[in-house]
C-alpha positions in Angstrom: 0.0 0.0 0.0 1.5 3.3 -1.0 1.5 5.9 1.7 -0.5 8.4 -0.3 -3.5 7.4 1.8 -5.7 7.1 -1.3 -4.8 10.5 -2.6 -2.0 12.8 -1.4 -4.4 15.7 -1.1 -7.0 13.9 1.0 -4.5 12.4 3.3 -2.6 15.6 3.9 -5.3 18.1 3.0 -1.4 16.9 11.9 10.6 16.8 24.9 13.8 18.4 25.3 16.1 15.6 26.6 18.4 14.2 23.9 18.8 10.5 24.5 19.3 8.4 21.4 20.6 10.4 18.4 22.3 8.5 15.6 24.4 9.2 12.5 23.1 8.6 9.0 24.2 6.1 6.5 26.4 3.3 7.7 27.5 5.1 10.9 26.7 3.5 14.2 24.1 5.2 16.3 24.7 6.4 19.8 22.7 7.2 22.9 23.3 8.7 26.3 22.3 5.8 28.5 22.5 8.0 31.6 19.4 9.9 30.3 17.5 6.8 29.1 15.0 5.1 31.2 17.3 2.6 32.8 15.8 -0.8 33.4 12.9 -0.1 31.0 13.9 -2.9 28.5 12.9 -5.2 27.2 9.7 -3.4 26.2 6.7 -5.0 24.6 4.5 -2.7 22.4 1.2 -3.5 20.9 -0.5 -2.6 17.6 -3.4 -3.7 15.4 -1.1 -6.3 13.9 0.3 -7.8 17.1 3.0 -7.3 19.7 6.7 -6.4 19.2 9.4 -6.9 21.7 12.2 -4.3 21.8 15.1 -6.0 23.7 17.2 -3.0 24.5 17.4 0.8 24.2 17.3 1.5 20.5 20.2 3.3 19.0 19.3 3.1 15.3 15.8 4.3 14.8 14.0 4.4 11.4 10.5 5.5 10.6 7.7 4.7 8.2 4.9 7.1 6.9 4.2 10.6 8.0 4.8 12.1 11.5 6.5 9.1 13.2 9.9 10.8 12.7 8.4 14.0 14.1 7.4 12.2 17.3 10.8 10.7 17.7 12.4 14.1 17.2 10.1 15.6 19.8 11.4 13.0 22.2 15.0 14.1 21.4 15.8 11.1 19.2 17.2 11.7 15.7 16.3 8.8 13.4 19.1 7.4 11.2 16.5 7.3 8.4 13.0 8.7 7.8 10.7 9.3 4.8 11.0 12.6 2.9 7.7 14.5 3.0 6.8 14.5 -0.7 3.7 16.6 0.2 4.0 19.4 2.7 7.7 19.4 3.0 10.1 22.0 1.6 12.7 21.5 -1.1 14.6 19.1 1.1 11.6 17.0 1.9 11.2 18.2 5.5 8.8 20.6 7.3 9.7 23.8 9.1 9.2 22.2 12.5 11.4 19.2 11.6 14.1 21.5 10.4 14.0 23.5 13.6 14.2 20.4 15.7 17.0 18.9 13.8 18.9 22.1 14.2 18.2 22.1 17.9 19.4 18.5 18.3 22.6 19.3 16.4 21.7 17.2 13.3 20.6 19.6 10.6 20.2 18.2 7.1 23.6 18.0 5.4 25.5 17.4 8.7 27.1 14.1 9.8 24.4 13.4 12.3 21.4 14.1 9.9 18.9 11.4 9.1 18.9 9.8 5.7 15.8 10.6 3.8 14.2 8.0 1.5 11.2 8.1 -0.7 7.9 6.4 0.1 6.1 7.5 -3.1 5.8 3.9 -4.2 5.1 2.5 -0.7 7.2 1.2 2.2 10.9 1.5 1.2 12.0 -1.9 2.5 15.4 -1.7 0.8 16.4 1.6 2.3 15.2 0.6 5.7 17.0 -2.7 5.7 20.2 -1.0 4.5 20.2 1.2 7.6 20.2 -1.8 10.0 17.7 -0.3 12.5 17.1 -1.4 16.0 13.5 -0.4 15.8 11.0 0.8 13.1 8.4 3.4 14.1 5.1 3.2 12.3 2.5 4.0 15.0 0.7 6.4 12.7 0.4 4.7 9.4 -1.6 2.5 7.0 0.8 -0.4 7.4 -0.8 -3.7 6.3 -0.2 -6.9 8.2 1.9 -8.2 5.3 4.1 -5.1 5.4 4.3 -5.3 9.2 5.5 -8.9 9.1 8.0 -8.1 6.4 9.4 -5.2 8.3 9.5 -7.3 11.5 12.1 -9.5 9.8 14.4 -6.4 9.7 13.8 -5.1 13.2 11.0 -4.8 15.9 8.1 -2.7 14.6 6.0 -0.2 16.5 2.9 -0.9 14.3 -0.2 1.2 13.7 -2.3 1.9 16.7 -5.4 2.2 14.6 -6.3 1.4 11.0 -6.2 3.8 8.0 -4.1 6.6 9.6 -6.7 7.0 12.4 -4.4 6.7 15.4 -4.7 9.6 17.8 -1.5 11.6 18.1 -1.6 11.1 21.8 -1.6 7.3 21.4 1.2 7.5 18.9 3.3 9.7 21.2 2.8 7.3 24.1 3.7 4.1 22.3 6.7 5.8 20.7 7.8 6.9 24.1 7.6 3.4 25.4 9.6 2.0 22.5 12.3 4.6 22.9 12.6 4.3 26.7 11.1 7.7 27.2 7.5 7.2 28.4 7.6 10.0 30.9 8.8 12.5 28.3 6.0 11.4 25.9 3.4 11.8 28.6 4.7 15.3 29.4 4.6 16.3 25.7 1.0 15.1 25.4 0.0 16.9 28.6 1.5 20.2 27.6 -0.2 20.2 24.2 -3.6 19.2 25.6 -3.2 22.0 28.2 -2.5 24.5 25.4 -5.7 23.5 23.6 -7.7 23.6 26.9 -6.4 27.1 27.6 -7.7 28.2 24.2 -11.1 26.8 24.9 -11.2 28.4 28.3 -10.1 31.8 26.9 -12.9 31.7 24.3 -16.2 30.9 26.1 -18.9 29.9 23.7 -16.6 28.0 21.4 -18.0 24.8 22.9 -21.4 25.7 21.4 -20.2 25.7 17.8 -20.5 22.7 15.4 -17.9 22.0 12.8 -17.2 20.0 9.6 -13.7 19.2 8.5 -13.7 18.6 4.7 -11.8 18.9 1.5 -13.5 21.1 -1.1 -11.6 20.0 -4.2 -11.7 23.1 -6.4 -10.1 21.4 -9.3 -12.4 18.4 -9.4 -15.5 20.2 -8.0 -16.0 17.5 -5.3 -16.5 17.4 -1.6 -14.9 14.9 0.8 -15.9 15.1 4.5 -13.5 13.8 7.1 -14.9 11.3 9.6 -14.5 11.1 13.4 -11.2 9.1 13.2 -9.4 11.7 11.2 -6.9 14.0 12.9 -8.5 17.2 11.6 -11.8 16.1 13.1 -10.2 15.4 16.4 -8.4 18.8 16.4 -11.6 20.8 16.4 -13.0 18.6 19.1 -9.9 19.3 21.2 -10.7 23.0 20.8 -14.1 22.2 22.4 -16.3 22.3 19.3 -18.8 19.6 18.4 -18.9 17.6 15.2 -21.9 18.3 13.1 -24.6 15.6 13.1 -24.3 15.1 9.3 -20.8 13.7 9.8 -21.7 10.8 12.1 -24.9 10.1 10.2 -23.0 9.5 6.9 -19.8 7.8 8.1 -19.3 4.2 7.4 -17.5 2.1 10.0 -13.7 2.3 9.7 -13.8 5.1 7.2 -11.8 8.3 7.7 -13.8 10.3 5.1 -16.8 10.0 2.9 -17.7 11.6 -0.4 -20.5 14.2 -0.6 -22.3 15.5 -3.7 -21.5 19.1 -4.4 -25.1 19.5 -5.5 -26.1 18.8 -1.9 -23.7 21.4 -0.5 -26.5 23.2 1.3 -27.1 20.1 3.5 -23.6 20.3 5.1 -25.0 22.2 8.1 -22.5 23.4 10.7 -21.2 26.7 12.2 -17.6 26.1 11.1 -16.3 24.4 8.0 -12.6 23.6 7.5 -11.0 23.0 4.2 -7.6 23.1 2.5 -7.2 25.9 -0.1 -4.5 24.7 -2.6 -1.6 27.1 -3.3 -2.6 29.3 -6.2 -6.3 29.5 -5.0 -8.0 32.0 -2.7 -10.8 31.8 -0.1 -12.9 33.7 -2.6 -12.7 30.7 -5.0 -14.9 29.0 -2.4 -17.1 31.8 -1.1 -18.0 33.0 -4.6 -18.5 29.5 -6.1 -22.2 28.9 -7.1 -22.3 25.6 -5.2 -19.7 25.8 -2.5 -21.2 29.1 -1.3 -24.4 27.3 -0.4 -22.6 25.5 2.4 -24.2 27.1 5.5 -20.8 27.8 7.2 -19.4 29.3 4.0 -22.5 31.5 3.6 -22.4 32.7 7.3 -18.7 33.5 7.6 -17.7 30.3 9.2 -15.1 29.1 6.6 -11.6 28.4 7.9 -8.8 27.0 5.9 -5.1 26.1 5.7 -3.4 28.0 2.8 -0.3 25.9 2.2 0.7 22.2 2.1 2.9 22.8 5.1 0.0 24.3 7.1 -2.2 21.4 6.1 0.4 18.9 7.1 0.7 20.4 10.6 -2.9 19.4 11.4 -3.6 16.5 9.0 -0.7 14.4 10.3 -0.9 15.9 13.8 1.9 15.0 16.2 3.7 16.3 19.3 6.2 18.2 17.2 4.0 19.7 14.5 1.1 20.7 16.8 3.0 23.4 18.7 3.8 24.9 15.3 0.2 24.7 14.3 -0.9 26.3 17.6 1.2 29.3 16.6 0.7 29.5 12.9 -2.7 27.9 12.1 -5.0 27.6 15.0 -5.2 31.4 15.8 -7.0 32.0 12.5 -9.5 29.2 13.3 -10.2 30.7 16.7 -10.6 34.2 15.3 -13.3 33.0 13.0 -15.0 31.1 15.8 -15.0 34.2 18.0 -16.9 36.0 15.2 -19.6 33.4 15.3 -20.1 33.2 19.1 -23.3 34.9 20.2 
């Protein structure tokens, strides 16, 4: 299964202690065992595909799919290898928050300690992963199949997906990654800090809890609508802000699905106070608000449209994780909250 998650646009359209950094290529990884959770290994981690046993503190960490490298970096661990972000990353295949963290950890791209980037455009890059001789493979947030999980497990222990179809909550991914890397307390603290930041926003904006929302992708090129379901990270993000998912979402979601298609001719039935979408680079909000059909969506008509305006902004919430969310809280969420404030009675 290629990690485009059906289509790249749909899928992407979301600690300070350095313990286990490693060099790229054939270099041997290293970790500061004095800062690791001594006595924590062996560790057994669970996933939808079964258990994996990590016998000792990993020194060579590689990752699969979006955001798993981000989580490792947030815990102070520099992977020896990770996928390039073909969608949402910059020219080097990394996001701004990853670049900042690599710099902080002394492993910027191009340096001796930088991770090797490999492509996942055609699916899991088994060859590149095997060549790096990892101690553990992180894939807590992924669409990894059982066959892929088993194949990777022959290379190294795998932290497999916590939910199917990229629906694992970022909190769960952080915690299982922390367990695998011997940093459970650090992972818990990262989760707690971010949840506290979201709670503070909700507290500072009374009335936001009375708003309903829909997270969707209004595809301006194809003139289609895809609505994200309850297991999607964008959906969870607005719930974390205190808003309530619009009834139309639950009423039309099939079990296990992370989105459903909606006829643009029925746009006026997508009833909510807030509607989130991704505005592709080169387009404007007016392309939605002035469209004959999209403008019939109640939230669009009533000033409740919010959007991410770049691939990078979209990635920060669509593949949400403990490294990207603080960036989103500073660069994306304020616009959402400002729109919400304008709707609160």
